[in-house]
C-alpha angles and dihedrals in degrees: 000000000000120000105247098219120171104280094245089058091058088062092055119108100191112155092015125121117216125194114201124185124204084027101146096087147354120013094356094055092046092051091046090054092048093052093044091050087053090057104266124137102235127210108200119204136184135134098277122060094206090054094054091041089057093053092043089053094053089051094046090048086060091053095260128132114249141144132181128226119179118226136154109226090209090063119076095200089054091051093051091047091048093056092044094049094044090050093047095046097043104026093244146342127260104168131037124189113190101202104138112109142167130213108168094169136056115186144056122336094250089063093055108101125202092256091059091042091053093047092051093048094043095052102031101040115010093043097054091043093051093044092052093043091050092047094043096094090048094053091042091052089052089057096258139314147191129277119193119191121196109224121160141230080259086066089063096043123002115255119223113258095018101065103143091038086056090049091053090050091051088054089053090058091056091042087055091053094044092051091046089055096045100040103036090095088060090054090249110143119203124194137163132221120207110200120197121213106328120183103247137129088255094061096039093117088064100049109020093085109073094219094052089043091055093046089056096044089053089060095048114088092207088055099229143076118256126257123219089249089063088073098050099081095053091047091054091047094050092044094051139069088257087082094042094138096043117103132142089022127147114209126193121213099178111117090256095303093134091053090071 
């Protein structure tokens, strides 16, 4: 029998530890703030320590609980150290948000060399897999948890100019489903979010140019690009008990773009 708490209580994350990669800016930073405001202790990770420290400071200044741990998601030793440090500092991990991503190329497939291909696959696919696999015993020992993978609308249908990035994001969708199948018995829920075009430094190549910007906006029923804050509510929902029966789900946050 489920505890019928007031619905707003089911969105609370008090006592939970959340590890967020790519957390120094954009979507990662917005999600980290959302989870922290809901009561979670957030562990922010990205490649540069000073970058995560800066975000952690802004959160702590607002009375929230945040620490930064640098790690490169393309480096397996870094990933193992990240899980170990987060566990030691916080006593465990309950929530993982795999948001760090790489897209070193913008252009047609024939211009994507193997170095760029490897970097995309290492950071966008191998990294999240290794992070979750390393943290799996920790989540299991805590009685379960929530894993949120960031895919992309490109993972549902490849976007021009970011072909291999789109391929890596399609793989994340199937990784989400595979983990949901394997780890459901351990009460570990695994879901994926597919953002559309969100105004961040990462996606600049797609919106900086006014003509491209306009072309995209024309295809978005809500008539605007997304902001990082547009992702925070869904992240809190999927991290919390409010989504207790959601696993293996793929959620679009794209202003209706995929409906076309």
